[in-house]
N, C-alpha and C positions, 0 to 999 in steps of 0.2 A: 812659572811653568817649567817642569823638568824637560831637559832635552832628550829626544828619543835616541836610544842606543842603536847604532847601525853596524856594530861589529860583525863582520861576515862570519867569523868563527862561532860566535855565540848563536847567531841566527841559524847557521847550519846545524849546530848541535841540537837546537830546539826542534828543527824540522825533521831531522834524521834520527832522533833518539829512539823512535819506535812507538811512542805513545800516539802520534798522529799517523793514521793509516791511509787517509785520502783527503785531498783538498780540491774543492770544486769552485769555479770551473777548471782552473789550472794551478798546479803547485808553483810553476815558474812565475806566473803573474803575482801570486801572493808573496813569493820571495822578493820580487822586485818592489812590491809595496813596502815590505819590512825594511828593505835596504834604502828606500827613498828618503827616510827620515820623517815621513808623514805620521802624525799621531793618529792611531786607529782606535776605534771604539769596538771592543770585543765583549761578547756576553756568552754566558752559559746558563741554561735554564733548568730548573728542577721542579718537579711536582713532588712535594714532600708528603708522600702517601704513607710513609712509615716513620717511626721515631728514631731509627738508628741508621748508621752509615758504616760501610766497610771500606777496605782499601781500594776496591775498584772505583768507588765514588771519590776517594781521596785523590787519586791520580789526576782527576779532572781539575780539582782545585790547585794542585801542584802545577799543572800546565798553565792554568790561568794566571797564577802568580808569576810565572816566568815571563809572560807577556807584560804584566804590570811592571816588573823590574826593568824591562827594556824601555819603559817610559810610556806605554800605551794605557789608555783608559779601559778599565775592566769592570764589568757589571755581573753580579750574581743575581739572577732573576728567580724569585720564588713564584711558582704558579699557584697562587692562592685562589685563582679563579679556575684555571684549567684543571687543577687537581680534583675539583669538585665534579668535573665532567668525567674524567678518567680516560687516560691515553689508551687507545686500543692496541698500540704497538706490542706485538709479541703475545697478545692475549687470544686464547681460543674461545673466550666467553667475555661478556660485558663486565667491566670492572664495577665493584661496589662504589657508589657515589658517596663522597665524604662531605661533611659540613665544613664551612669555613673555619669554625672553631677547632675542629679536628686538625685541619691543615696547619693553622697557625701555632697550635701546640707542638706539632712536629717541627715546624720552622724554628721555634724557640730553642729546641734541643739541637737542631742542625747548626745553628749559629754558634753555639757553644763548642760543638765538635770541630768546626772548621777554623776556629780562631787560631790554632797553632800553624795552620797552613797558609794563611793570608796575611798580608801586611796592613792590618786595620789600624795599626798605630802610626803609620806613615801620614804625616800631616800635609805633605805636598801633593801626593798622588795616591790616596787610599782607594781600595776597591769600594765600589758602590753596591748597595743592596736595594733591589727594587721588587715590586709586587705587581703582577699583571691584573689584579683586580682593579687597580687604579684606573685603567683605561678600558678593560674589557667589560666591566660592569656598567660603563657609561654608553656603550654602543646601542644605538637605536635599531629597530627593525629595518629601517631604510639603509642604515650603514651595513648591516649584515647582508642584505640583498646585494649591495654593490660589491662587497667583498666576495660573496659566493659566485658572482658573475665571472670571476677570474679563473674558475675551476670547473671541471666537468665530472659527471658521475663516473665516466669511463676511467678517468685518471685515478680516482679514489678507489674504485672497485678492483683495480689491478693489484692492490696491496696484498701481500701473501696471506696475512691473517684473515682478511675478508674473503679471499678465495677459499681458504680452508674452511671457514664457517659456512660458506655457501655449499661446499661439497658435503659437509656434515649436517646440513640442514639446520644450522644454528642461527639464531637471530642476529641481525646487524641493526643497531638502533640509529636513528637519524642524528642524535647528538654526537655519536662517534664519528660520523661523516664530517661534522663541523670541527672536530678537534684540530686537524692539521691547519685549517684556515685560521683558527683562533691563535694557535701557536705561531703561525706565520705572521699574524698581525703584531705580535710582540716586537718583531724586527722593525716594523714601520713606526710603532709608537716610540721606541727608543732610538730610532734612526741609526742603526748600527752598521758597521762595516764588515763585521765578522761574527759568525755564530759558531761556537764550539759545541759539538754534540757527539753522542755515541753513534756507531755505525747503524744501529737500529732506528735512529732518529733522522736519517738523511732525508727521507720523504717529507717529513714535517719541516725540516730546515729549508728544503728546496721550495716549499710553499711560501716560506718567508722571503726567499730570494725573489720569487715571482712577484709578490706584493711590494717588496721594497723597490723593485725596478719600475713597476707600473704606477705606484702611488708617489714615491719620493724621487723617482728617476735616478736611482742610485744602485750601483752594483754591490752585491753582498757576497763575501766568500763564505763557504761552508767548510769548516775544519772538522773532519770526523776522526774520533779517537777509538782506539781498541776497546773491546769489552773485557779484555784480560781473561782469556780462557786457558785452561790447562792444555798445552800442546799435544799431550798424549791422549787424553780422554775427550777433549772438546768441551768439558764442563765449565760453566761460568762460576765465578765465586758466588756462593749461595749460603744463606743462613739455614735454609731448610735441609740442605745436604751436609751441613757441618763443615763446609769448605771455606767459610768466610773468616777474615780477620777483622774484628769489629773495633770501632773507634771509642765506644762508650764503655770500655773495660779497664781494669787496673793495669798497671805496668807489667805485673807478673803474668796476668792472663794474656795480654797482648804478646808478650815475649813468647809465651808457651804456644799460643795459636800460630805464630809465625814458624816456630820450630816444628809444628805439626804439619806444615805444608809439604807436599811432595817435592822431591829434588828438582823435578822439571820446572817448578815454579820459581826457583831461586833467582835465576837471571832476570826473569820477567819482573819480579817484585823489586829487584835492585834498580832496574831501568825506570819503572813507573813510579816507585814510591820512596826513593831516596834522593838526596841532593848530590850524590856522587857523580862525577863526570863519567862518560862512557869509557874513557881510558882507565880510570880507577877501577871501574866495574870489571873491565876485561882482565886487568891484572889479578884481581881477587879471584875471579872464576878460574883463571888458568893456574894460579899458584896454590890454591887451597883445595882440599877434598870437600865433597858436598857438605859434610857436617860442619867443618870450620867456616865455610862460606856462609852457611845458614846462621851460624852463631853471630857472625859479623852483620848479616842482614837484619837479624832480630834486634841487635843493638842499635843499628842505624835508624830503623823505623821507629822503635819504641822511644828513642830519645827525642824524636820530632814531636811526639804527642805528650811525653811525660817528663822531659828534661834528661840531661845526660846522667845526673846522679841517680835518678830513679831507674833509668834503663840499666845502668851498671849493677845496681842492687838486684834488679830482676834477673840479670845474667848470672850473678852469684847465687841467687836462690835456685835458679834452674839447674845449675851445676850441682848444688847440694842435694836437691830432690831427685834428679834423674841420673846423675853420674855416681854420686856418693850415697844415694838412698837416705839422706838426712832430711830433717825438717828445715823449712826456710827460716831465715833470721827474723823476718817480719811476717806477721799474719794478723788478721782481724781478731779482736777479742770480744766475746759475747757474754752477757749476763744470762745465765740459764739456771733454773732451780736445781740445786745439787740433789743427787739421789737417783732413784729409778726413773727411767723414761723410755718410751718407745723409740727405737732408732729412726723410725719413719718420722715421728713428731719432731725429733731432734734435727733431722736434716731440713725439715720445713722451717723450724724456728731459726736455723742458721742461714736460711734463704739459699741453701745449696741446691734445693730441688723445688719445683713449682707444684708438683702433684704427688699424691701417695702412690699412684701407679708407677711413676718414674722412680720414686724412692725404692719401691719393691724390686724393680728391675736392676737398679744399681747394686743393691745389697745381694741379690741372687747372683749377680755377676762378680761378686767379690770386690766391689768398688768402694766399700765403706770400711774405714779403719778407726779404731780407738787406740791411741798410743801405739801405732804401727801394727796392731793386731786386727786381723780381719774380723768383721762382724759376720757371724755364720748364718744368722737367721733374722728376718725382720719381725718374726712372730714373738720373739722373746725380748723383754725389757733389758736395758743395760744400765749399769751403775756409773754415774759420772761424778767427778769431783773437781774442785778448783785446780787449774793447771793442766787438765787433760787436753790432749790435742786430737781433734777430729779431722779426718781426711775423707774427702769425697772425690772419687776419680783420681786423675793424676795430678791435678793442679790446684784443687781447692782445699785450703787448710783453715782451721779456726782453733783458737785457744779458749777454754772455758775459764771465765774469771772466778 
């Protein structure tokens, strides 16, 4: 069994880095636990309701891995039961309920995406993956009644999203009331010492603290992490708003997405999504102009997910495309029938665009090029030949075989 690392400097860096924004009941007590040398059992839970992840998710795994490297036991819990209920947190309406098959398909993709972030190859103290269907599906009605007796309707109804729905005369379903209790029972089933969660999940995590104390007679710490919002606009990283940096993309796309982030996000992303120390980050921010700092940021993050070689190639390609207005050294090649073709059909064949409407908007906005020449109209066919280079938007390139 590996010895727990109690180096005060490493623990201080971990607690003060900025990813952790609140520790309940007291930060001082949690710090004492970490310094004591006791091996703690920590977990973070996810309802895999979507197949993809972005950097705001990644920061949670990076934090969990830091605790594992200190010698603590860490668990990644997939809510294959709770995801089928739908967490009401932050929702102004009831979530669509998923099937277990849907959830497990998403989990399969998540496990692949988080592999670069976690030490799964560590044979002595690897992270564990667990599923809450293993215990929640076995609960009997009598068990649920006993669990429910630990909470009141008044406690639950105080939640902001429920208050909002009541004011807007929108329904609150009974199964949504049960969600915090079921998530809370995860702490009991795994008998954990610590739960890591987003600030929007504190209510649910405290439900677990209540149950852990009453059932297992054990105190549980709640470590709340930032949701990583833009300090200027208050917006969270979001796919729908085009502000996300996603993990299931190529090195070129990841590098480009990071370079597209606003300047005020540079230091935040350095802190939460790189392995650099706070001192190193401070030196970079102070010494470099925003563009140079962002170039370093994009390189540091991309190499975590794609290797240093691919990250450097992505950096070179970015410089070629955006600074020198040249084509990237590497791009996907596609077999497409030579001759006349609708530009809309070509974009869809290349999988650059998912719909004809999106393709029309791209072309109307001057976003499609054939050998660097803008395609003027989506109504007219274009002639393509082997070796032609198609560009869609700023970062998507393809060569015709």
